[in-house]
C-alpha positions in Angstrom: 0.0 0.0 0.0 1.5 3.4 -1.0 2.1 6.0 1.7 -0.5 8.7 2.2 2.0 11.5 1.5 2.6 10.5 -2.1 0.3 11.6 -4.9 0.5 11.2 -8.6 -1.9 13.8 -10.0 -3.0 13.7 -13.6 -2.5 17.1 -15.0 -2.5 20.1 -12.6 -2.0 19.4 -8.9 -4.9 21.4 -7.4 -3.7 20.9 -3.9 -0.4 22.7 -4.8 -2.4 25.4 -6.6 -4.6 26.1 -3.6 -1.6 26.2 -1.1 0.5 28.5 -3.3 -2.6 30.7 -4.0 -3.2 31.0 -0.2 0.4 31.9 0.7 0.9 34.2 -2.3 -2.4 36.0 -1.7 -1.4 36.7 2.0 2.1 37.9 1.1 1.2 40.0 -2.0 -2.5 40.8 -1.3 -2.0 42.4 2.1 0.2 45.2 0.8 -2.1 45.7 -2.1 -5.1 46.1 0.2 -3.2 48.6 2.3 -2.0 50.6 -0.7 -5.5 50.6 -2.2 -7.0 51.8 1.1 -4.9 55.0 1.2 -7.2 56.7 -1.4 -10.5 55.6 0.2 -12.4 57.0 3.1 -13.0 54.2 5.6 -14.6 55.7 8.7 -15.9 52.6 10.4 -14.6 49.1 11.1 -17.4 47.7 9.0 -16.4 49.7 6.0 -12.8 48.7 6.5 -13.7 45.0 6.7 -15.9 45.2 3.6 -13.3 47.1 1.7 -10.6 44.4 2.6 -13.0 41.6 1.5 -13.8 43.3 -1.8 -10.2 44.0 -2.7 -9.0 40.7 -1.3 -11.4 38.7 -3.4 -10.2 40.3 -6.6 -6.5 39.7 -5.5 -7.4 36.1 -4.6 -9.1 35.4 -7.9 -6.3 36.9 -10.0 -3.6 35.1 -8.0 -5.5 31.8 -8.3 -5.7 32.2 -12.1 -2.0 33.1 -12.3 -0.9 30.1 -10.2 -3.1 27.7 -12.1 -1.8 28.9 -15.4 1.8 28.6 -14.1 1.1 25.1 -12.9 -0.5 24.2 -16.2 2.5 25.7 -18.1 5.1 23.9 -16.0 3.2 20.5 -16.4 
């Protein structure tokens, strides 16, 4: 029986794509949200949270597409 740690994915390894997307979004997305917030009035914590979610969702989506295309290219 093969060990649990080993995988042999056909095509793109989506586990790797999700992990790299998560880490990259945290490292790259946080500064982007901060920079984008400088030009926006955010008077309440609710508006700050909603702004971070909206901008973060776009960053997450674009990062996921980029990582997937990179994994597909490297495959």
